[in-house]
KEKE-3310 file (N, C-alpha, C; in steps of 0.2 Angstrom, whole numbers, plus 5000, padded with zeros to 4 digits):
npx = (6330:6326:6315:6299:6302:6314:6314:6314:6308:6302:6296:6291:6292:6289:6300:6298:6298:6302:6311:6322:6314:6302:6295:6290:6298:6307:6324:6330:6334:6341:6339:6350:6350:6338:6320:6308:6294:6280:6268:6255:6251:6246:6241:6245:6252:6264:6273:6287:6294:6308:6313:6318:6307:6303:6299:6287:6273:6265:6250:6248:6240:6232:6231:6236:6246:6262:6275:6292:6305:6323:6333:6323:6322:6318:6307:6300:6286:6279:6263:6256:6258:6263:6264:6273:6274:6288:6293:6306:6315:6328:6334:6345:6354:6350:6355:6368:6373:6365:6359:6359:6361:6354:6365:6373:6380:6394:6398:6393:6401:6413:6420:6425:6421:6407:6406:6409:6399:6388:6389:6384:6387:6393:6389:6377:6367:6354:6355:6364:6357:6348:6356:6361:6349:6345:6356:6354:6341:6344:6352:6343:6333:6341:6343:6330:6328:6337:6336:6337:6350:6357:6352:6357:6371:6371:6366:6378:6388:6383:6383:6397:6400:6394:6400:6412:6406:6399:6403:6401:6388:6383:6386:6377:6365:6365:6363:6351:6339:6342:6344:6331:6323:6329:6326:6312:6310:6315:6306:6295:6299:6300:6286:6280:6284:6277:6282:6281:6290:6296:6287:6287:6298:6294:6293:6291:6296:6304:6307:6313:6310:6322:6328:6332:6340:6334:6334:6323:6315:6311:6316:6309:6317:6319:6329:6329:6337:6343:6333:6324:6321:6307)
npy = (5331:5323:5309:5314:5323:5318:5304:5286:5273:5256:5240:5226:5209:5198:5186:5168:5151:5142:5148:5143:5144:5141:5151:5160:5173:5188:5195:5199:5216:5232:5250:5263:5277:5281:5282:5270:5264:5254:5250:5240:5231:5219:5202:5194:5195:5199:5211:5209:5218:5225:5234:5246:5245:5232:5216:5216:5212:5216:5214:5212:5217:5219:5236:5240:5252:5255:5262:5264:5270:5275:5262:5253:5237:5226:5213:5206:5195:5182:5177:5173:5177:5190:5207:5222:5240:5249:5263:5274:5285:5297:5295:5284:5282:5270:5261:5264:5258:5260:5250:5237:5220:5208:5199:5186:5192:5191:5192:5204:5213:5212:5219:5213:5200:5203:5209:5198:5189:5196:5200:5196:5183:5182:5170:5157:5164:5163:5153:5159:5170:5164:5158:5169:5175:5165:5166:5179:5178:5170:5178:5188:5182:5179:5192:5196:5188:5193:5205:5223:5226:5217:5223:5236:5233:5228:5239:5248:5241:5241:5255:5257:5249:5257:5269:5273:5276:5288:5301:5300:5297:5309:5317:5311:5314:5328:5331:5326:5325:5337:5346:5345:5351:5364:5368:5369:5379:5390:5391:5394:5407:5414:5413:5421:5433:5434:5428:5416:5409:5397:5387:5386:5378:5365:5347:5330:5315:5298:5282:5267:5250:5240:5224:5216:5207:5208:5212:5208:5202:5199:5212:5226:5239:5257:5269:5283:5294:5297:5300:5297:5310:5316)
npz = (4811:4826:4831:4839:4853:4856:4858:4856:4846:4845:4839:4847:4848:4860:4867:4866:4874:4887:4903:4916:4927:4922:4916:4901:4891:4891:4893:4909:4914:4917:4914:4915:4914:4907:4904:4900:4890:4888:4876:4874:4860:4856:4861:4877:4893:4906:4916:4925:4938:4948:4961:4974:4981:4980:4973:4959:4949:4935:4925:4908:4893:4877:4874:4886:4894:4901:4910:4915:4926:4926:4934:4937:4937:4925:4917:4904:4902:4893:4889:4879:4863:4865:4860:4858:4858:4860:4868:4871:4881:4878:4865:4856:4867:4874:4864:4865:4876:4888:4896:4908:4910:4921:4926:4936:4952:4952:4939:4934:4942:4936:4922:4911:4911:4911:4898:4889:4892:4888:4875:4858:4847:4830:4823:4827:4834:4840:4850:4858:4863:4870:4880:4886:4891:4901:4910:4914:4920:4931:4939:4941:4949:4960:4964:4968:4979:4987:4994:4999:5001:4991:4980:4980:4979:4966:4958:4961:4954:4941:4938:4939:4927:4917:4918:4910:4898:4899:4894:4880:4880:4884:4873:4863:4869:4869:4855:4853:4863:4871:4860:4854:4864:4865:4852:4853:4862:4855:4845:4853:4857:4845:4841:4851:4847:4836:4825:4813:4804:4805:4801:4787:4785:4787:4787:4781:4788:4788:4795:4791:4797:4806:4808:4823:4836:4852:4869:4876:4866:4849:4839:4829:4825:4824:4816:4822:4823:4811:4799:4784:4774:4767)
capx = (6326:6325:6308:6297:6304:6321:6313:6315:6303:6303:6291:6294:6289:6293:6303:6295:6303:6303:6317:6323:6309:6296:6291:6293:6299:6313:6330:6329:6339:6339:6342:6353:6348:6332:6314:6305:6287:6277:6261:6254:6247:6243:6243:6245:6258:6265:6279:6290:6299:6311:6316:6319:6300:6302:6297:6280:6271:6259:6247:6248:6235:6231:6229:6240:6252:6265:6282:6296:6310:6329:6334:6318:6324:6311:6307:6294:6283:6275:6258:6252:6258:6264:6267:6273:6277:6292:6295:6312:6318:6335:6336:6353:6357:6350:6359:6375:6375:6361:6356:6364:6358:6355:6369:6375:6384:6402:6399:6391:6406:6419:6418:6427:6416:6401:6406:6409:6392:6382:6390:6381:6392:6391:6385:6374:6365:6348:6357:6368:6352:6345:6360:6361:6343:6346:6361:6351:6336:6347:6354:6337:6330:6345:6342:6323:6328:6343:6334:6339:6358:6359:6350:6361:6377:6370:6367:6384:6391:6380:6385:6404:6400:6393:6403:6416:6402:6395:6404:6398:6381:6381:6386:6371:6359:6365:6361:6344:6334:6343:6343:6324:6321:6331:6322:6305:6311:6316:6299:6290:6301:6298:6279:6279:6285:6273:6286:6280:6293:6298:6282:6289:6303:6291:6295:6289:6302:6302:6313:6311:6312:6328:6327:6337:6339:6334:6335:6316:6312:6313:6314:6309:6319:6319:6334:6326:6342:6345:6327:6323:6317:6303)
capy = (5331:5316:5307:5319:5323:5314:5298:5281:5268:5249:5235:5220:5202:5195:5179:5162:5147:5143:5148:5138:5145:5139:5157:5162:5180:5192:5195:5205:5221:5239:5256:5267:5284:5282:5279:5265:5263:5248:5251:5233:5231:5212:5196:5195:5193:5203:5214:5209:5223:5224:5240:5246:5243:5224:5213:5217:5209:5220:5211:5216:5215:5224:5242:5242:5256:5256:5265:5263:5275:5272:5259:5248:5231:5223:5207:5204:5188:5181:5172:5172:5182:5197:5212:5229:5246:5251:5270:5275:5292:5298:5291:5283:5280:5262:5258:5265:5254:5261:5244:5232:5214:5206:5193:5185:5198:5190:5194:5211:5216:5211:5222:5209:5194:5205:5210:5191:5186:5201:5201:5190:5181:5182:5164:5154:5170:5161:5149:5164:5174:5159:5157:5176:5176:5161:5169:5185:5176:5167:5184:5192:5178:5180:5199:5196:5185:5196:5211:5229:5226:5215:5227:5241:5231:5227:5246:5250:5237:5243:5261:5256:5247:5262:5276:5275:5278:5294:5306:5298:5298:5316:5320:5309:5318:5335:5332:5323:5327:5344:5350:5346:5355:5370:5370:5371:5385:5395:5392:5398:5414:5417:5414:5426:5439:5434:5425:5409:5407:5389:5383:5385:5373:5359:5341:5323:5310:5291:5278:5260:5246:5236:5218:5215:5202:5212:5209:5206:5199:5201:5220:5230:5245:5262:5274:5290:5300:5298:5298:5299:5316:5316)
capz = (4817:4828:4833:4843:4860:4856:4860:4851:4846:4842:4840:4851:4849:4866:4866:4869:4876:4895:4906:4921:4932:4919:4913:4895:4890:4889:4897:4914:4913:4919:4911:4920:4913:4902:4905:4895:4890:4884:4874:4872:4854:4855:4865:4884:4897:4912:4917:4932:4940:4954:4963:4981:4984:4980:4966:4957:4943:4932:4920:4901:4888:4872:4876:4892:4894:4907:4909:4921:4927:4927:4940:4938:4934:4922:4913:4900:4903:4887:4890:4873:4858:4867:4855:4862:4855:4865:4867:4875:4881:4876:4859:4855:4873:4875:4859:4866:4882:4894:4899:4911:4911:4928:4927:4943:4954:4951:4932:4934:4945:4932:4916:4905:4911:4908:4891:4886:4893:4885:4868:4854:4842:4823:4822:4833:4839:4844:4855:4862:4866:4875:4886:4890:4895:4907:4915:4917:4924:4937:4943:4943:4955:4966:4967:4971:4985:4991:4997:4997:5000:4985:4974:4980:4976:4959:4956:4961:4949:4935:4937:4937:4921:4912:4919:4905:4892:4900:4890:4874:4881:4884:4866:4860:4872:4867:4848:4852:4868:4872:4854:4853:4869:4863:4846:4855:4866:4850:4842:4857:4857:4839:4841:4855:4843:4830:4819:4811:4798:4805:4797:4780:4785:4789:4783:4783:4789:4789:4797:4790:4802:4806:4812:4828:4842:4857:4876:4878:4861:4842:4838:4823:4827:4819:4817:4823:4823:4804:4795:4777:4773:4761)
cpx = (6325:6317:6306:6299:6311:6320:6315:6310:6305:6297:6294:6289:6292:6294:6298:6300:6304:6310:6317:6317:6302:6292:6295:6293:6306:6319:6330:6335:6336:6342:6344:6351:6342:6326:6311:6298:6285:6270:6260:6249:6244:6245:6242:6251:6258:6272:6281:6295:6301:6314:6317:6312:6299:6300:6289:6279:6264:6257:6247:6244:6235:6228:6233:6246:6255:6272:6286:6303:6317:6330:6329:6320:6318:6312:6300:6292:6278:6270:6254:6253:6259:6268:6267:6276:6281:6294:6301:6314:6325:6337:6343:6356:6357:6354:6367:6377:6371:6357:6361:6359:6359:6359:6371:6380:6392:6403:6398:6397:6412:6417:6420:6422:6409:6401:6406:6402:6387:6383:6388:6386:6389:6387:6382:6370:6359:6350:6361:6363:6349:6349:6361:6355:6343:6350:6358:6345:6339:6349:6348:6334:6334:6344:6335:6324:6333:6341:6337:6347:6360:6357:6355:6368:6376:6370:6374:6389:6389:6383:6393:6405:6399:6397:6408:6412:6399:6396:6401:6391:6379:6381:6379:6365:6359:6362:6354:6339:6335:6342:6335:6321:6323:6327:6315:6305:6312:6310:6295:6292:6299:6290:6277:6279:6281:6276:6284:6284:6296:6293:6283:6295:6300:6293:6292:6295:6299:6308:6310:6313:6318:6327:6333:6335:6339:6335:6328:6313:6315:6311:6314:6310:6319:6325:6331:6330:6344:6339:6328:6319:6313:6301)
cpy = (5324:5315:5312:5318:5320:5307:5293:5276:5261:5245:5229:5214:5199:5188:5174:5157:5148:5143:5143:5138:5144:5145:5158:5170:5182:5191:5201:5209:5227:5244:5260:5275:5286:5278:5275:5265:5258:5250:5244:5234:5224:5207:5198:5193:5197:5206:5213:5214:5222:5231:5240:5245:5235:5222:5214:5213:5213:5216:5215:5213:5220:5230:5244:5247:5257:5259:5265:5267:5271:5268:5253:5242:5228:5217:5206:5197:5188:5175:5171:5177:5189:5202:5219:5234:5249:5259:5271:5282:5291:5293:5290:5281:5273:5259:5258:5262:5256:5256:5239:5226:5211:5199:5192:5190:5197:5192:5201:5215:5216:5213:5217:5203:5197:5206:5203:5188:5190:5201:5194:5189:5182:5176:5161:5159:5168:5158:5154:5168:5170:5159:5164:5177:5172:5164:5175:5183:5173:5173:5188:5188:5179:5187:5199:5193:5189:5202:5218:5230:5223:5219:5233:5239:5230:5234:5249:5247:5240:5250:5261:5253:5252:5268:5278:5278:5285:5300:5306:5299:5305:5319:5318:5313:5325:5336:5329:5327:5335:5348:5351:5351:5363:5373:5372:5378:5391:5396:5396:5405:5417:5418:5420:5433:5439:5431:5418:5406:5399:5385:5382:5380:5366:5353:5335:5319:5303:5287:5270:5255:5242:5230:5217:5210:5207:5208:5205:5202:5201:5208:5222:5237:5250:5267:5281:5296:5302:5296:5300:5305:5316:5324)
cpz = (4819:4829:4838:4850:4861:4859:4854:4851:4843:4843:4842:4851:4855:4865:4869:4871:4884:4897:4912:4926:4929:4916:4906:4895:4889:4895:4902:4913:4916:4915:4916:4920:4909:4905:4899:4896:4886:4883:4871:4866:4853:4860:4873:4887:4903:4912:4924:4933:4947:4955:4971:4985:4984:4973:4965:4951:4940:4925:4914:4896:4883:4875:4883:4890:4900:4905:4916:4921:4927:4934:4941:4934:4931:4917:4910:4900:4897:4889:4884:4868:4860:4862:4859:4857:4861:4863:4873:4875:4879:4870:4858:4861:4875:4870:4861:4873:4888:4895:4902:4912:4918:4929:4934:4945:4952:4944:4931:4937:4941:4925:4910:4905:4909:4901:4887:4887:4889:4877:4864:4848:4835:4821:4828:4837:4843:4850:4860:4866:4871:4881:4890:4894:4901:4912:4918:4922:4931:4941:4945:4949:4961:4969:4970:4978:4990:4995:4995:4996:4994:4979:4974:4977:4968:4955:4956:4955:4942:4933:4935:4930:4915:4912:4913:4899:4893:4896:4883:4874:4881:4877:4862:4863:4870:4860:4847:4857:4869:4866:4853:4858:4867:4857:4848:4858:4861:4846:4846:4857:4851:4839:4845:4852:4837:4824:4818:4806:4799:4802:4790:4779:4787:4784:4785:4783:4790:4791:4796:4795:4801:4810:4817:4833:4848:4864:4878:4872:4854:4841:4831:4825:4822:4821:4817:4822:4815:4799:4788:4777:4767:4759)
residu = (MET:THR:PHE:PRO:GLY:GLY:THR:SER:ILE:SER:ARG:LEU:THR:VAL:TYR:THR:GLY:ALA:CYS:ALA:ASP:GLY:LEU:GLU:GLY:GLY:THR:PRO:HIS:VAL:HIS:ILE:ALA:SER:THR:GLU:ALA:TYR:VAL:VAL:VAL:GLY:GLY:ARG:GLY:ALA:LEU:GLN:THR:LEU:ASP:ALA:GLY:GLY:LEU:LYS:GLU:THR:GLU:LEU:SER:ALA:GLY:SER:THR:VAL:TRP:PHE:THR:PRO:GLY:THR:ILE:HIS:ARG:ALA:ILE:ASN:ARG:GLY:GLY:LEU:GLU:VAL:LEU:VAL:VAL:MET:SER:ASN:ALA:GLY:LEU:PRO:GLU:ALA:GLY:ASP:ALA:VAL:MET:THR:PHE:PRO:PRO:GLU:ILE:VAL:ALA:ASP:PRO:GLU:ARG:TYR:ARG:GLU:ALA:ALA:THR:LEU:PRO:ALA:ASP:GLY:VAL:GLU:GLU:ALA:VAL:ALA:ARG:ARG:ARG:GLU:LEU:ALA:VAL:GLU:GLY:PHE:LEU:ARG:LEU:ALA:ASP:GLY:GLY:THR:ASP:ALA:LEU:ARG:ARG:PHE:TYR:ASP:SER:ALA:VAL:ALA:LEU:VAL:ARG:PRO:LYS:VAL:ALA:GLY:TRP:ARG:GLU:ILE:TRP:GLU:ARG:THR:VAL:ALA:GLN:GLU:THR:ARG:ARG:THR:GLY:GLU:ILE:LEU:ASP:ALA:LEU:ALA:GLY:GLY:ASP:GLY:SER:HIS:LEU:LEU:ARG:SER:ALA:LEU:MET:GLU:SER:PRO:PRO:GLN:GLN:ARG:TRP:GLY:MET:CYS:GLY:HIS:LEU:ARG:ALA:HIS:ASP:VAL:ALA:ASN:PRO:ILE:VAL:HIS)
# end
């Protein structure tokens, strides 16, 4: 059984180190099919978002809870020890490519150039993460100045990038979110008939953290699709 609701969770320490515009924080990107939530557990900062309504900035501090739907370009800004619990819908899809970074349009429109810019090497990862972030910030600032037409072109390029992955995404979705939804429906049907036998199949599960270089910061992620069953 996956994490409740077929979601995934990770703990995020947002990157430090100033970008070309003087702000510290993560790599701007967008999710194509998934909604993301931030539950701030420490520090302070902001969330910059860009969508058809324009550029916005939302202040973040301990206790802040915000979430944003597919198509919301977002950038975490660190103003002092920003720590976030990240909850993602569609467990497995973000790891399977449901995120497109806001590289300049000539890169996002070219799958090979995008792949080269996005992929982290085995060695020199920290420097590569910084270069990737700078390139995405450059594209993000151009999008913020470019208006709706620039945003629409970025969305078109992003959809073209992920389109070959959709069949694989559907398989992941079927065995996570869709399966969890079906299971709840089956439980409700059984309860309506007075059958509580599913309670005898209860279990405790655990997923140890795994350290990763994320887009927005250092991640302590959890494999919620393959838990340890106690």
